[in-house]
N, C-alpha and C positions, 0 to 999 in steps of 0.2 A: 331307725333311731341312730343318730350320730353321738356316741356317748361323750366325744369330745366337746360338745356344746353343754354338758351338764356340769355343774360345779357342786352338786350335792348328790351323794350317792344314793340317798333315800328318794329323792325326786325321779332319779334313774330309774330305781327299782319299781316305784309306784308306775311309772308310764310303761316300764317293760310289762309288767303285769296287767297293764289296762288294755293292751294290744288285743284285738279280737281274737287273732289266732292262737295267742298264748293263753286266753281264757278257755277257749274251746279244747285246747290239747291239753289241759291240766299242768300247764307249767309252774303254778304255785307249789303243787304238790312235788313236782320234780326238784324244784329249788330247795323245798323244805328236806327232802330226802337228801339232796347232795350235801347241805350243810349241817345234817343231822340236827334239825331245829323244830320246835312245835310251832303251830301255825299260831298261837296266841304270841309267843315270842317275837315272830315275824311281825306281827301287828304292832307290838310295841317298838320295834325299830322303825318302822315306817312313820309311827306317831312320834318319833323323836326321842323317846324316853329310854331307849336301849340303843347299843350299836354292836354291829357286827364284829367278830374277831377277825383277824388278818386270815386265819385258817379258814373260816366259814366263808369269808369275801372270796378267797381263792376258789374254793370249791364251786361257788355260785358263778363266778366267771367262766369256769370251764362248762358248767351245765348250759350257761347262756350262749355259749359258743363264741365268747369273745377271743379276739387274736392276741398274740404276744403283746402288742402295744396297748391296746385296749385293756387288756388285763392290768398292766402295769399302771395305767390311767385310773381304773377302778379302785386298785388297791391304794393309790394315792388319795383318792377321795374319801376312802375309808379311814385313813390315817389322818386327814384333815379333820373329819367328824369327831374322831377320838382325841385330838391334841388337847392337852390339858394346860398349855401356856401359850400367850400371844406369840412369843418369839418362835416357837416350834411350829405353830399355825402359819405364820408368815413365811417360814421356810419352806414349809410343805407347798403352800400357795405358789411360790416362786418356781418349784420343781413342777407343779401343775401347768403352770403358763407355759414353761418349756416344751412339755409334752403336747399342749394344744398346738404351739408354733410348729413342731416337727410334724404334727398330723397334716396341718394345712400345706406344708410343703410336699408331703408325699401325695396328697389329694391333687394337687395341682399338677405334679409330675406324672401321674397315671391317667389323666384325662386324656383318654387316646382313642383313635380310631380302631377299626377292626383288623387293620393291617398291621399291628403292633409287630415289632421285631425285636428280639431280645439283643442286648448287647453280648459281646465276647465274655465279659466279665459275668453277667447273668446267666449265659448258657454254661460256664463252668460250674455254677453252684447247681443250675437245674438239672445237669445231667450227671451230677456227682453220686447220686443215689436215686434208686427206683422210687423212693418215698414220694418225692416231689411230682412225678408224673402220676402216681398212684393217687394221691390226695387231689390233685386237679381233677383227674377224671372221675372220682367219686361225686363230685359237686353236681354235675349236670343230672346225675340220676334223682335228685331231690330227696333222697332218703337219708341224707347225711348232712346235717346243718349245724353241727357242733363239734368242738375238739374232741370232746368225750366220745361221740358217736363215731368220729372218724378213726379216733384212737382204738376203740373196742373192734371196729371193723377190721383194722390192719394188724391189730394185736401189737401196738406201740405204745410207748409212754406218752402221756397227755403232754408233757413240756416239748417233747420232740415234734409232735404235730403242730403244737403252738407255733413255733419257730417257722416250720415249712409254710404253714397256712399265712403267717405274716409275710413271708417272702413272696409268695405266690400274689398276695394284695398289693404289696409295694411295687411289683413289676408289671401290674396290671392283667395278670393272668386270670385271677379271681377277684370279684368285687363283693363287697358286703353292704347290703341295704336293709330296708325294713323287714323285708320278707326274708332275709337270711342270706346265705352265700349264693352267689351266681356265676357261673362260667363265663368267662369272656373269651372271645375268639383273639387268638394271638399267634404269630409264626414263631414255631418253636423247631422247625426242620432242621436236620443236620445233613449236609451234603456228605457223600460217600468219601470224599477226602478230608473231611474234618477230623482232627486227632481225637475229638470226644466220642466220635460214633462208636468206636469199640468199647469204651466204657459204658455207653448207653446199652450196647447188645449184651455185655458181660453182667450188668446189674439186673436186667430182666431174666436172663438165663438162669442165674443163681436164684432169683426169685421162683422161677419154674420149678427148681429141683427142690426148694423149700415146700413148694404147694403140693408136691408129689405126695408127701405124707397125709395130705387133706384131700386125696383123690375122691370124686364122686363121679355120677354117671354123666355130668355135664363137661367134664373135662375130657382132655384128649392129649396123650402124650405118645408120640410116634417116633421110633428110631428106626432107621432101615439102612445099615451098611450094604452097597451092592457093587456088583460089577456089571456095566453097562457099555454101550457103544458111544463113542464120542458124540455121534450125531443126535443120539437120544439125550445125552446130557445137556447138549444145547438146547433141544426142543423143551426139556424138562424146565430149564431155567426160564425159557419164553413163556411157557405156560404158567409158571408161578408168578411171573411178572404181570402178566394178563389178569391172573386171579386177585392179585394184589391191587391192581387197578380198578377192577370191578368192585372190590370190597370197599375201596375207599370212596368211589362214587355212590355207594349205597348207605353210607354214614349219614343219613339225613333224617332218618326216624328218630323220635323222642328217645333219649337215651334212658334206659331203665336199670342196667348193670353195667359193671365195669369188669372187661376182660383184657387178658393179654395174648396176643399171638406171635409165636417164635418160629420162624422157618430158617432151617440151615441146610445149605446145599454147597457142598465143597469136595474138591478131589483130595484124596488122602492117600 
């Protein structure tokens, strides 16, 4: 469902709730809980006799997994529905048209092949914080299909996840369709000489330190300062590179969970 094709938020909600997967997953109950609303009140809203408040609309948008721009659009639709004068309604419709036009530009921009490369500007954003790669790698597991679910998993504010997810969609690393979020192949590798590489390493090592407070039997943290021969140091680096290569080649199974592997080998 492309929300930008809808011009009445109630029609969008009806179609959203009519989707088979949403009916089977109890999405109506989920929306009611998120907006602290009774079923009878939602029925009145869908019938056109009542309106959502801005607060209720925002909570529903989070529950439905709308991105930042989709949420802005949904809130404008609610404002249009609640508008009390023709002048205000016309002003809001003008705003709605602008959001639709912007959406079409982005959609055309990210109609890309699987060999998508990020620009230097996009890389600077993508590698500025661990959150971007974390959100992207949660998507293919199929367990996190909304801003609310991702924010809860990563223990982050929902507005922060909204912005990150919108960026990933805008640059074509994540797609959003009727079935929800979809991982898209894209080239995000950093060469060893790229100045962003150290920021990327630092981001995830800091995250590893934070996760030590949540240690469980599936985690592994290993530190081993050592005195060894130069030949062994060279061989150790070679062995680790071979293992990394083997690991990368094995990442063809259907993803189920998101993990981060940090390896540090250096002379001190």
